[in-house]
Each structure stands twice: as C-alpha cells, then as structure tokens.
C-alpha positions in Angstrom: 0.0 -0.1 0.0 1.3 3.4 -0.8 0.3 6.4 1.0 0.6 10.0 1.2 1.0 12.0 4.7 -0.3 8.7 6.0 -3.2 8.9 3.9 -4.4 6.1 1.5 -5.0 7.5 -2.1 -7.3 8.1 -3.2 -9.0 9.3 0.0 -12.2 11.6 -0.3 -13.4 12.7 2.9 -15.5 15.7 2.0 -17.9 15.1 -1.0 -16.5 16.9 -3.8 -16.8 20.0 -4.4 -16.6 21.0 -0.9 -17.7 24.1 1.0 -14.1 25.8 0.2 -13.9 24.3 -3.2 -17.7 26.0 -3.9 -16.6 29.4 -2.3 -13.7 29.8 -5.0 -16.0 28.0 -7.8 -18.3 31.1 -7.2 -15.5 33.5 -7.4 -14.1 31.9 -10.4 -17.5 32.8 -11.7 -17.8 36.5 -10.9 -14.5 37.1 -12.3 -12.5 34.1 -14.7 -13.2 33.8 -18.8 -16.4 31.3 -19.4 -14.0 30.1 -22.5 -12.1 28.0 -20.2 -13.2 24.0 -20.4 -13.2 22.6 -16.6 -14.0 19.0 -16.7 -15.3 19.2 -13.1 -15.5 21.5 -9.8 -11.8 20.7 -8.6 -9.9 23.4 -6.8 -6.6 22.7 -5.9 -4.4 23.2 -3.4 -1.1 21.5 -3.7 0.2 18.4 -5.8 3.1 15.9 -5.7 4.1 13.4 -7.7 1.2 11.8 -9.1 -1.2 13.0 -5.9 -3.4 16.0 -5.7 -5.0 17.6 -3.0 -8.1 20.3 -3.1 -8.7 23.3 -0.9 -10.7 20.6 1.6 -7.9 18.1 1.9 -9.8 15.0 -0.5 -6.6 13.6 -2.4 -6.9 12.5 -5.6 -4.6 9.9 -8.0 -3.6 12.3 -11.3 -3.5 10.6 -14.3 -3.8 14.1 -16.1 -0.5 15.3 -15.3 -2.8 19.1 -15.8 -3.7 17.8 -19.2 0.1 15.7 -20.2 2.6 18.4 -18.8 4.3 17.5 -15.6 6.6 14.6 -16.9 8.0 14.0 -14.0 5.4 14.4 -11.4 4.1 17.1 -9.4 6.8 19.3 -8.0 9.5 16.7 -8.3 12.2 17.5 -6.0 15.1 17.9 -8.4 12.6 20.2 -10.9 11.9 22.5 -7.2 15.6 22.5 -6.5 16.5 23.5 -10.1 14.0 26.2 -10.2 14.9 28.0 -6.4 18.4 28.0 -7.8 17.7 29.3 -11.2 15.0 31.9 -9.7 18.1 33.4 -6.9 20.1 34.1 -9.6 18.1 34.8 -13.1 14.5 35.1 -13.7 14.4 36.6 -16.8 17.2 38.7 -19.6 15.1 38.1 -22.9 16.8 35.5 -25.0 15.4 37.3 -28.0 17.7 40.3 -27.4 20.4 38.9 -25.3 22.4 35.5 -24.5 22.5 33.4 -21.3 23.9 30.0 -21.0 20.8 27.6 -19.9 19.1 28.7 -23.0 22.1 27.4 -25.6 22.3 24.4 -23.4 18.8 23.2 -23.5 19.0 24.0 -27.6 22.2 21.8 -28.2 20.9 19.2 -25.6 17.2 19.0 -28.2 19.2 19.3 -31.1 20.7 16.3 -30.2 17.8 14.4 -29.2 15.4 15.0 -31.9 15.7 12.3 -34.1 18.0 12.1 -37.1 21.1 12.9 -38.8 20.8 16.5 -39.9 22.0 19.2 -37.9 18.9 21.0 -36.0 18.4 24.6 -34.4 16.1 25.5 -31.9 13.7 28.2 -31.6 11.9 28.5 -27.7 8.7 29.7 -27.1 6.1 29.7 -24.0 3.4 27.2 -25.2 2.5 24.3 -28.2 0.1 27.1 -29.9 2.9 29.4 -30.2 5.2 26.8 -31.5 2.3 26.0 -34.5 2.6 29.4 -35.2 6.0 29.8 -35.6 6.3 26.4 -37.6 3.4 27.6 -39.9 5.7 30.9 -40.5 8.6 29.2 -40.9 7.5 26.9 -43.4 5.9 29.1 -45.6 9.1 31.1 -45.5 11.4 28.6 -46.0 9.4 27.4 -49.1 7.8 30.0 -50.6 5.0 28.3 -50.8 1.5 29.6 -49.6 -0.7 26.6 -48.6 -0.2 24.0 -45.9 -2.1 20.9 -45.2 -3.1 19.0 -41.7 -5.7 16.1 -41.0 -9.2 15.8 -39.5 -9.1 15.7 -36.1 -6.4 17.5 -35.5 -5.8 19.9 -32.4 -2.9 22.5 -32.7 -4.2 25.1 -30.2 -6.4 27.7 -30.4 -4.6 31.1 -31.4 -5.6 31.9 -35.0 -3.2 30.0 -37.3 -3.0 26.7 -34.4 -6.9 27.1 -34.4 -6.6 27.3 -38.8 -4.8 24.2 -38.7 -7.1 22.3 -36.1 -10.0 19.9 -37.1 -11.3 18.0 -33.8 -14.2 20.0 -32.6 -16.5 22.9 -34.1 -16.3 24.8 -30.7 -12.9 25.3 -31.4 -13.0 27.1 -34.1 -16.8 28.6 -34.8 -17.5 32.4 -34.5 -13.7 33.1 -35.2 -13.9 33.1 -39.0 -12.4 34.3 -41.1 -9.6 32.1 -40.1 -5.6 31.9 -41.9 -6.3 31.1 -45.5 -5.3 28.0 -47.9 -5.0 25.6 -45.2 -6.8 21.9 -46.5 -7.7 19.2 -44.6 -7.5 15.6 -45.6 -8.8 12.1 -43.4 -6.6 11.0 -40.4 -5.7 7.1 -40.9 -7.4 5.9 -37.7 -6.8 2.2 -38.9 -5.1 0.3 -41.4 -6.2 -3.2 -43.0 -2.9 -4.7 -42.4 -3.0 -3.5 -38.5 0.6 -3.7 -37.3 2.2 -5.2 -40.7 1.0 -2.1 -42.4 3.9 -0.8 -44.0 2.2 1.2 -47.4 0.7 4.1 -45.5 -2.3 2.7 -45.3 -3.3 4.4 -48.8 -2.7 7.9 -47.3 -0.7 8.9 -49.8 -2.5 7.3 -52.5 -5.3 9.2 -51.3 -3.3 12.7 -51.4 -2.2 11.8 -55.1 -5.5 10.9 -56.2 -7.8 13.3 -54.5 -5.9 16.6 -53.2 -3.6 17.6 -55.6 -5.5 17.2 -58.9 -8.4 19.2 -57.1 -7.5 21.3 -54.6 -3.6 22.0 -54.1 -1.1 21.3 -56.5 2.2 20.1 -54.6 4.5 22.8 -56.1 2.3 25.6 -53.6 2.3 23.1 -50.7 4.5 24.4 -47.9 4.2 21.5 -45.5 1.5 18.8 -44.1 1.2 19.1 -40.1 0.7 15.8 -38.2 0.2 14.4 -34.8 1.9 11.1 -34.7 -0.7 10.3 -31.9 -3.9 12.6 -32.2 -4.5 14.3 -28.8 -7.8 15.8 -28.7 -8.8 14.2 -31.3 -8.9 10.8 -29.4 -5.8 9.3 -29.0 -5.3 7.5 -32.1 -2.2 6.5 -33.3 -0.9 6.6 -36.9 -0.9 3.2 -38.4 2.8 1.9 -38.7 3.8 2.3 -42.1 1.9 6.0 -42.5 4.6 8.4 -41.5 7.2 6.5 -43.5 5.1 6.5 -46.4 4.2 10.7 -45.6 8.0 11.3 -45.5 8.6 9.6 -48.6 5.5 11.7 -50.3 6.7 15.3 -48.9 10.3 14.2 -50.2 9.3 13.7 -53.8 7.1 17.1 -53.8 9.5 19.6 -51.9 7.0 19.7 -49.2 8.0 19.9 -45.2 6.6 17.6 -42.9 5.9 19.4 -39.1 5.5 17.2 -36.3 3.2 18.3 -33.7 4.4 16.3 -30.6 3.3 18.7 -28.3 1.7 16.3 -26.1 3.1 13.2 -27.2 6.9 14.2 -27.1 9.2 14.3 -23.7 9.0 10.3 -23.3 5.0 10.0 -23.0 5.0 7.6 -25.5 8.0 5.8 -24.0 10.3 6.9 -26.6 11.6 10.9 -26.1 9.7 11.6 -29.2 6.6 9.7 -30.7 8.6 10.0 -34.3 10.7 7.5 -32.8 8.5 4.7 -33.3 7.8 5.1 -36.7 12.0 6.0 -38.0 11.1 9.1 -39.3 13.1 12.5 -39.1 10.3 15.6 -39.4 11.6 18.7 -40.7 10.2 20.4 -38.1 9.6 19.1 -34.8 6.8 21.2 -32.2 7.2 20.9 -28.4 5.8 22.4 -25.2 3.8 20.6 -22.7 6.3 18.1 -20.2 9.5 19.9 -22.1 9.7 21.6 -18.4 7.5 19.8 -16.3 4.9 22.4 -15.7 6.6 25.7 -16.3 5.9 26.9 -19.8 7.8 26.3 -22.6 7.7 25.5 -26.1 10.3 24.9 -28.7 10.6 24.5 -32.6 13.0 22.1 -33.3 13.8 22.3 -37.4 16.7 21.1 -39.5 19.3 23.9 -39.8 19.1 24.5 -43.2 15.5 25.2 -43.1 15.6 27.5 -39.9 16.9 30.9 -42.3 14.7 33.2 -41.6 16.4 36.3 -40.8 17.1 38.2 -37.6 13.4 40.0 -36.1 11.0 37.7 -38.2 10.1 35.6 -35.4 10.4 36.5 -31.5 9.4 35.7 -28.0 9.8 38.4 -25.3 9.6 35.1 -22.4 10.0 32.2 -24.4 13.2 30.1 -23.2 13.4 32.0 -20.0 16.2 30.8 -17.7 14.2 29.3 -14.9 12.1 27.1 -17.7 15.4 26.3 -19.2 16.7 25.3 -15.8 13.6 23.2 -15.3 13.6 21.8 -18.8 17.1 20.7 -18.5 16.7 18.9 -15.2 13.5 16.9 -16.6 15.3 15.7 -19.4 18.0 14.6 -16.7 15.1 12.5 -15.1 13.5 11.6 -18.3 16.3 9.7 -19.8 17.9 8.0 -16.6 14.2 6.8 -15.4 10.6 8.0 -16.7 11.1 7.5 -20.4 11.5 3.4 -19.5 9.0 3.4 -16.5 6.5 5.3 -19.2 6.9 2.2 -21.6 6.3 -0.6 -18.8 3.5 1.6 -17.4 1.2 1.7 -20.4 1.8 -1.5 -21.4 0.4 -2.5 -17.8 -2.7 -0.2 -17.7 -3.4 -1.2 -21.7 -3.4 -4.8 -20.5 -5.6 -3.7 -17.5 -8.3 -1.9 -19.8 -8.6 -4.4 -22.0 -9.1 -6.9 -19.8 -11.7 -4.3 -17.8 -13.2 -4.2 -21.3 -13.8 -8.3 -21.5 -16.0 -7.3 -18.3 -17.4 -4.4 -19.2 -19.3 -4.1 -22.2 -19.6 -0.1 -22.2 -15.3 -0.2 -22.7 -14.0 -0.6 -26.3 -10.7 0.1 -28.3 -8.3 0.5 -26.1 -4.9 2.0 -27.7 -2.1 4.1 -27.4 1.7 4.1 -26.8 3.3 4.2 -23.5 1.4 6.8 -21.2 -0.3 8.3 -24.1 -3.7 5.6 -24.2 -7.4 5.6 -24.3 -10.3 3.7 -24.5 -13.4 3.9 -25.9 -17.1 4.8 -24.5 -20.8 4.0 -26.2 -21.5 7.8 -26.2 -20.1 11.4 -25.0 -22.8 11.4 -22.3 -21.8 8.0 -21.0 -18.0 8.8 -21.1 -18.8 12.2 -19.1 -20.7 10.7 -16.5 -17.8 8.3 -15.8 -15.3 10.9 -15.9 -17.6 12.5 -13.4 -18.0 9.7 -11.2 -14.6 9.0 -11.0 -13.8 12.4 -9.8 -16.0 12.0 -6.8 -14.3 8.8 -6.5 -11.0 10.4 -6.4 -9.8 9.3 -9.9 -8.7 12.7 -11.8 -8.9 11.3 -16.0 -9.7 13.5 -19.1 -12.0 13.1 -22.1 -10.6 13.3 -25.8 -12.5 12.5 -29.1 -16.1 11.5 -29.3 -16.3 9.2 -26.7 -12.8 8.5 -25.1 -11.4 8.7 -22.0 -7.6 9.6 -22.1 -4.8 8.4 -19.3 -1.7 10.4 -19.6 -0.8 10.4 -15.9 3.1 11.6 -14.5 5.7 9.4 -16.1 6.5 8.7 -12.5 3.4 6.7 -12.0 4.0 3.5 -10.0 2.2 -0.3 -10.8 0.8 -0.3 -7.5 -0.9 3.3 -8.8 -1.9 1.8 -12.4 -3.7 -0.8 -10.5 -5.4 1.6 -7.9 -6.7 3.7 -11.1 -7.7 0.7 -12.2 -9.6 -0.7 -9.5 -11.5 2.6 -9.0 -12.5 2.4 -12.8 -14.0 -1.2 -12.4 -15.8 -0.2 -9.2 -17.2 3.1 -10.9 -18.2 0.6 -14.1 -20.0 -1.7 -11.6 -21.7 1.0 -10.7 -22.5 3.1 -14.2 -23.2 0.1 -16.5 -26.7 -0.8 -15.1 -28.0 2.8 -15.4 -26.4 2.5 -19.0 -28.4 -0.6 -19.5 -31.8 0.9 -18.1 
C-alpha cells in the first residue's frame, strides 16, 4: 500500500466540491473567462508526484498530469530545486535580445535528441500553440509556398494559425472566421486493414495524390503538412505503422516540409523521447511544449538547420526560453532519460493490458489504444463518457476525455505499478455502478 502524508490515495473525506471549493468556484464564475473547459469542479491546493490535494483536503490519484504537462510528476524535488536555484540567480533577460548559457545548453540538448542525422536549430516560445504558429510561419517563409495541409481530427492549439490547422471540434472554430487561408484538411488514417503489419502508408499517400493534389492543391504550392503521430484532443489515435514513413517519402518527392506536432506526445510520454522514434522518421520541423519543463511554460520548434533560415527580427518571443523554464527543462530531460521514459513504456503496457481486461468484463469499454502513457479507451457515447469522468472524480480518480467519446490516460511518467492498479480498480468499481444505469 502506498500512502501520501500517511493517507491512502484516493481519499475523499468531503464530497466534492466541498464548502471551500464552492467558495472558489463562485469567485471564479464572477471574474474568470467562461471560455475555459473545466472537466469537473476540482479546486487544487497542492500536488506531489501523482497525487493532487484539493482545498477541502481530499486526495486524488492524478491520471491527467495537468493535461500531459507534469512529466516528472507534480513538484518533483529536483525540478523544484532547479527552479529555486535559478530564480535566485536570474529570472529573466529575454533571449530575444540577449544571450544566456542555459538557453544555449537546452538548444544543444534538444538538437541532439530530436531524431535524424541532420543538424538542427531551436526556437524557444511559451506554449504548444506558439510553437505551431512559429512552425507555420517558418514553413511558408522557407519554401515560399502559400498552402498547408493538416488532418481532420487534429488539434494544434487555439491561436489563429493553430486553430486554422485544427479540425477536432467545431467549438474551437465557431464564431472566429475568417481563419488563416490556404489550409486544407485530409482524413486521418485511424486504422489500417493490415494492422501492425502495415508498411504501405494505409493508402494515405494514394488519397493525397488522387483526391487532394488534382482537385485542391498543386504540390508546388504546398509548404508543409502538419501531423500528430498520435492525435491528442482528437482521440489518442496513433498513426498506423507505415503511414509516417510513407508521408515522409511523399513530402520528399514534392519538396513539402513534414511538420510533426509532438506537443502532447513528446518528452517521453509514449515510451520514447519522441513519438516519431516509433516510426523511424526524421521530421523537418518538430514542435514541443507541455512536458518539456514539467510544469513551467516552455515550447520549442526544432527544425533542420537548413530550414531555420529566417532572418533576425522575423520571429521572436520575449519570454520564450526564459532562464527558469530552461533550468527546469534541463533537469526534466535528465530525469526522463535516467528513469521515466522506461517507466512510461512499462506502465503503459500494464495500463493497456488492464484496460483490455476491464473491457472483457464491461461492455461499455472498447478500442483500447495508445503508446506508453498516452492511452485511451472508448465509451459508447459522449454522455456516458462524461458520466464516467464525473463518477471517477467523486471517487478520487482524475481523468480527462478526448475525441468523440474516449477517456484518456496521461498520468505523470513517474506513476508506479501500484498506482496503475489503483486507477484500474477505481475505474472497475465505477463501471460496476455505471453500467446498470446505461442499460436501463
């Protein structure tokens, strides 16, 4: 049995939202933008590892990691120490206009880690959406081409370029037209008849050649195609094995840049440092954020050096790559490489095995999928999925939805085997209570 402050986790002592949480919810409603998408009324006081404590003292097992952000766990002591030490020395000097060693060190580290033999350069920003925006600008600048491709089901962020590339939910785009022009969407290949034996690209490139190029976008006008190796918000659907290599060949044939969005799938989440490593592909541009600094705001564009040829002043970020975030990121990378990437691979296998066993006993569960600790399972309808999330929350298990009716598991990469078993046990108990109401 694992304990937190001498208490077993989960430990719900006050039915949430408790009285203190309700006070904060009222204050939030009065002053905070209604655009945020709160999954349930959780008001957090503190967190450590995979445990979250709310303002009423309840303890939750966190399988969200702040939407796949706290890769090394909440408030990892080594990350906290790196932040504290750097904050006492230098908080900000703006890498846009000046130099400081930590930014260079982190750029060197990322350039070595991103797969492929080609030399790389790095641009730092604050978030995944900013990384996508910068990649869109860089692709158009470098190629001199106006058009860009993306996939149905994709989510790349909510700023204008990122929103225009996204196509997972209408709410992200409704009311914000006109969007960035000359962005075309193509179907995302969720499955392949060949399954794991797929090596042909699942007819993806055939679809592009037959339906897209002759009708919408001549290849000499396409700057880039943006792709998530595993769609995040769109449902945690991994590309079938042969698709990314086929897409790489197709891009090379037409001089199109392959831009890989690893904002959610990167930094060890899939059991490799980057999801593209599962496919043996070198991207032209790779976008990072979320887990890179295990809780601090940091994003990065890592591109082949020959592609990152924009001139001084063409793109910049006042806060991107600030010293404190860089210090957290360097420590995060150390921890990922020494401990947590391997743990993500092992715990992901354990989780998917457990979910498949649950799906054999609970008819409402289906289509377990994912890589590492980027795993999902489907429910029959969005309404049933949302009921499940609420019931799990009230029993002390934090989960998130994605796609049409899926539940995603993206816990901190430090999660233990016992904690995975606990999450599966709570889910099993919730399903025992939920299924009779679904059948009725």
